[in-house]
GUNU-268401 format. One record per residue (C-alpha): residue number from 0; residue in three letters; x, y, z. Coordinates in steps of 0.25 Angstrom, whole numbers, plus 5000, padded with zeros to 4 digits. Last residue first. Example, Ala and Ser with C-alpha at 12.3 -4.5 7.8 and 13.67 -1.06 7.14 Angstrom:
atom k->1	r->SER	u->5055	v->4996	w->5029
atom k->0	r->ALA	u->5049	v->4982	w->5031
***
This chain:
atom k->162	r->ASN	u->5162	v->4981	w->5149
atom k->161	r->ASN	u->5169	v->4977	w->5136
atom k->160	r->GLY	u->5157	v->4971	w->5129
atom k->159	r->ASN	u->5150	v->4984	w->5129
atom k->158	r->THR	u->5161	v->4990	w->5121
atom k->157	r->ASP	u->5162	v->4978	w->5111
atom k->156	r->GLY	u->5147	v->4979	w->5109
atom k->155	r->ILE	u->5147	v->4993	w->5107
atom k->154	r->ASN	u->5158	v->4991	w->5096
atom k->153	r->LYS	u->5149	v->4981	w->5089
atom k->152	r->LEU	u->5138	v->4991	w->5089
atom k->151	r->ALA	u->5147	v->5001	w->5083
atom k->150	r->ILE	u->5153	v->4992	w->5072
atom k->149	r->LYS	u->5139	v->4988	w->5068
atom k->148	r->ILE	u->5134	v->5002	w->5068
atom k->147	r->GLU	u->5146	v->5006	w->5059
atom k->146	r->GLN	u->5142	v->4995	w->5050
atom k->145	r->ALA	u->5128	v->4999	w->5049
atom k->144	r->LEU	u->5132	v->5013	w->5046
atom k->143	r->ASN	u->5140	v->5008	w->5034
atom k->142	r->SER	u->5129	v->5000	w->5029
atom k->141	r->ASN	u->5119	v->5011	w->5029
atom k->140	r->VAL	u->5107	v->5011	w->5039
atom k->139	r->ILE	u->5094	v->5004	w->5040
atom k->138	r->PRO	u->5089	v->5000	w->5054
atom k->137	r->HIS	u->5082	v->5013	w->5057
atom k->136	r->LYS	u->5074	v->5012	w->5070
atom k->135	r->LYS	u->5081	v->5000	w->5075
atom k->134	r->LEU	u->5094	v->5007	w->5071
atom k->133	r->VAL	u->5091	v->5019	w->5079
atom k->132	r->SER	u->5088	v->5011	w->5091
atom k->131	r->ILE	u->5101	v->5003	w->5089
atom k->130	r->LEU	u->5109	v->5015	w->5089
atom k->129	r->LYS	u->5102	v->5021	w->5101
atom k->128	r->ARG	u->5105	v->5008	w->5109
atom k->127	r->LYS	u->5119	v->5008	w->5105
atom k->126	r->ASN	u->5120	v->5023	w->5109
atom k->125	r->ASP	u->5115	v->5020	w->5123
atom k->124	r->ASP	u->5124	v->5008	w->5124
atom k->123	r->LEU	u->5136	v->5017	w->5121
atom k->122	r->LEU	u->5131	v->5027	w->5132
atom k->121	r->SER	u->5130	v->5016	w->5142
atom k->120	r->LEU	u->5144	v->5011	w->5138
atom k->119	r->MET	u->5149	v->5026	w->5140
atom k->118	r->LYS	u->5142	v->5026	w->5154
atom k->117	r->GLU	u->5147	v->5013	w->5158
atom k->116	r->LYS	u->5162	v->5017	w->5154
atom k->115	r->GLU	u->5160	v->5030	w->5163
atom k->114	r->TYR	u->5156	v->5022	w->5175
atom k->113	r->HIS	u->5167	v->5011	w->5173
atom k->112	r->ASN	u->5178	v->5022	w->5173
atom k->111	r->VAL	u->5191	v->5015	w->5169
atom k->110	r->GLN	u->5189	v->5011	w->5154
atom k->109	r->TYR	u->5179	v->5023	w->5151
atom k->108	r->LYS	u->5189	v->5033	w->5156
atom k->107	r->PRO	u->5200	v->5026	w->5148
atom k->106	r->ASN	u->5194	v->5032	w->5135
atom k->105	r->SER	u->5197	v->5024	w->5123
atom k->104	r->SER	u->5187	v->5013	w->5122
atom k->103	r->LEU	u->5175	v->5019	w->5129
atom k->102	r->LEU	u->5177	v->5032	w->5122
atom k->101	r->LYS	u->5178	v->5025	w->5109
atom k->100	r->LYS	u->5165	v->5017	w->5111
atom k->99	r->ILE	u->5158	v->5030	w->5115
atom k->98	r->ARG	u->5162	v->5038	w->5103
atom k->97	r->ILE	u->5159	v->5026	w->5094
atom k->96	r->ILE	u->5145	v->5025	w->5100
atom k->95	r->GLU	u->5143	v->5040	w->5098
atom k->94	r->ASN	u->5147	v->5039	w->5084
atom k->93	r->LEU	u->5137	v->5027	w->5082
atom k->92	r->ILE	u->5126	v->5035	w->5088
atom k->91	r->GLU	u->5129	v->5047	w->5078
atom k->90	r->LYS	u->5130	v->5037	w->5066
atom k->89	r->ILE	u->5116	v->5031	w->5070
atom k->88	r->GLU	u->5110	v->5045	w->5070
atom k->87	r->GLU	u->5117	v->5049	w->5057
atom k->86	r->GLU	u->5111	v->5036	w->5051
atom k->85	r->ILE	u->5097	v->5039	w->5055
atom k->84	r->VAL	u->5098	v->5053	w->5050
atom k->83	r->LEU	u->5103	v->5048	w->5036
atom k->82	r->GLN	u->5092	v->5038	w->5035
atom k->81	r->LEU	u->5082	v->5048	w->5038
atom k->80	r->LEU	u->5088	v->5057	w->5027
atom k->79	r->ASN	u->5088	v->5045	w->5018
atom k->78	r->GLU	u->5073	v->5042	w->5021
atom k->77	r->LYS	u->5069	v->5057	w->5019
atom k->76	r->ALA	u->5077	v->5058	w->5006
atom k->75	r->GLU	u->5071	v->5045	w->5001
atom k->74	r->SER	u->5057	v->5050	w->5004
atom k->73	r->GLN	u->5059	v->5063	w->4997
atom k->72	r->VAL	u->5065	v->5056	w->4985
atom k->71	r->ILE	u->5053	v->5046	w->4984
atom k->70	r->ASN	u->5048	v->5051	w->4970
atom k->69	r->VAL	u->5044	v->5038	w->4963
atom k->68	r->ASN	u->5048	v->5036	w->4949
atom k->67	r->VAL	u->5044	v->5024	w->4942
atom k->66	r->GLN	u->5049	v->5018	w->4929
atom k->65	r->ALA	u->5044	v->5005	w->4925
atom k->64	r->LEU	u->5051	v->4997	w->4914
atom k->63	r->THR	u->5061	v->4991	w->4924
atom k->62	r->SER	u->5049	v->4984	w->4930
atom k->61	r->GLY	u->5045	v->4986	w->4945
atom k->60	r->HIS	u->5047	v->4977	w->4956
atom k->59	r->ARG	u->5059	v->4983	w->4965
atom k->58	r->GLU	u->5059	v->4997	w->4959
atom k->57	r->VAL	u->5043	v->4997	w->4958
atom k->56	r->PHE	u->5042	v->4992	w->4973
atom k->55	r->GLU	u->5053	v->5002	w->4978
atom k->54	r->SER	u->5045	v->5014	w->4971
atom k->53	r->LEU	u->5032	v->5009	w->4976
atom k->52	r->ALA	u->5037	v->5008	w->4990
atom k->51	r->LEU	u->5044	v->5022	w->4989
atom k->50	r->ALA	u->5031	v->5028	w->4984
atom k->49	r->ILE	u->5023	v->5022	w->4995
atom k->48	r->ALA	u->5033	v->5027	w->5006
atom k->47	r->ASP	u->5033	v->5041	w->5000
atom k->46	r->ARG	u->5018	v->5041	w->5000
atom k->45	r->LEU	u->5018	v->5036	w->5014
atom k->44	r->LYS	u->5027	v->5047	w->5019
atom k->43	r->LEU	u->5041	v->5041	w->5023
atom k->42	r->GLY	u->5048	v->5043	w->5036
atom k->41	r->MET	u->5054	v->5029	w->5035
atom k->40	r->MET	u->5046	v->5025	w->5048
atom k->39	r->SER	u->5034	v->5031	w->5041
atom k->38	r->ALA	u->5035	v->5023	w->5029
atom k->37	r->THR	u->5037	v->5010	w->5037
atom k->36	r->ALA	u->5025	v->5013	w->5045
atom k->35	r->LYS	u->5016	v->5016	w->5033
atom k->34	r->PHE	u->5021	v->5003	w->5026
atom k->33	r->THR	u->5018	v->4995	w->5039
atom k->32	r->SER	u->5004	v->5001	w->5040
atom k->31	r->TRP	u->5002	v->4998	w->5026
atom k->30	r->LEU	u->5006	v->4984	w->5026
atom k->29	r->LYS	u->4998	v->4982	w->5039
atom k->28	r->LYS	u->4985	v->4988	w->5033
atom k->27	r->ASP	u->4986	v->4980	w->5020
atom k->26	r->VAL	u->4986	v->4990	w->5008
atom k->25	r->VAL	u->4973	v->4994	w->5001
atom k->24	r->LEU	u->4976	v->5003	w->4989
atom k->23	r->LEU	u->4972	v->5016	w->4983
atom k->22	r->TYR	u->4982	v->5021	w->4972
atom k->21	r->THR	u->4986	v->5035	w->4968
atom k->20	r->SER	u->4995	v->5038	w->4957
atom k->19	r->ASN	u->5004	v->5051	w->4956
atom k->18	r->ASN	u->5011	v->5058	w->4945
atom k->17	r->SER	u->4999	v->5063	w->4937
atom k->16	r->ASN	u->4992	v->5068	w->4949
atom k->15	r->ASP	u->4984	v->5062	w->4961
atom k->14	r->TYR	u->4989	v->5067	w->4974
atom k->13	r->ASN	u->4978	v->5076	w->4980
atom k->12	r->ASN	u->4966	v->5070	w->4973
atom k->11	r->LYS	u->4971	v->5056	w->4974
atom k->10	r->TYR	u->4973	v->5058	w->4989
atom k->9	r->ASN	u->4959	v->5064	w->4991
atom k->8	r->LYS	u->4953	v->5052	w->4983
atom k->7	r->TYR	u->4961	v->5042	w->4991
atom k->6	r->ASN	u->4957	v->5048	w->5004
atom k->5	r->GLU	u->4942	v->5048	w->4999
atom k->4	r->GLU	u->4944	v->5033	w->4995
atom k->3	r->GLU	u->4950	v->5030	w->5008
atom k->2	r->VAL	u->4939	v->5037	w->5016
atom k->1	r->MET	u->4928	v->5029	w->5009
atom k->0	r->MET	u->4918	v->5035	w->5000
***
C-alpha cells in the first residue's frame, strides 16, 4: 500500500461524515507549493484555504441553482484581524511621520540648528523605510488609508527637497 493511500484512508476515517466529502487528486507541484505558501502568508490552514478557493470558484462560476455553504467564518475573522493590525501599524507610522513633519516646519530650532534638523530628517527617512517595508509585505489597504499614505509620502518628498 502506498503512503498516500494510507494517509488518505486515515484522513477519510477521521474526517468522513455526512457533511464532508474527501477527494484525492494530483496537483502540479509548483501550483501546490505556491498555493500552500500563499495560504501560509495569509495565515490560513490549508483546509480553510481550500474551502475558500472552492467557495470563490463556485461563486464566480457556479450556476444560480447551486446552493453551497462553506464555513469560512473563522478564517475570515483571522484575515480581518490581521488586516486591522496591519492597518493600525501603518497608521502609527503615518502619525509619527506627520508629527516629525510638523516639528520640522513649525519649530524654529530645526530651521537654525543644522544638526537637529538632520537628526529629524533621518528619523523621517527611517519611518518612510518602515512604512515601505510594511507595505511591501502587506500591499492591500483600504482606500482611505492608501490616500493618507500617498499624502504622507508626498510630504516627505517635499521636506527632503527643502534641504
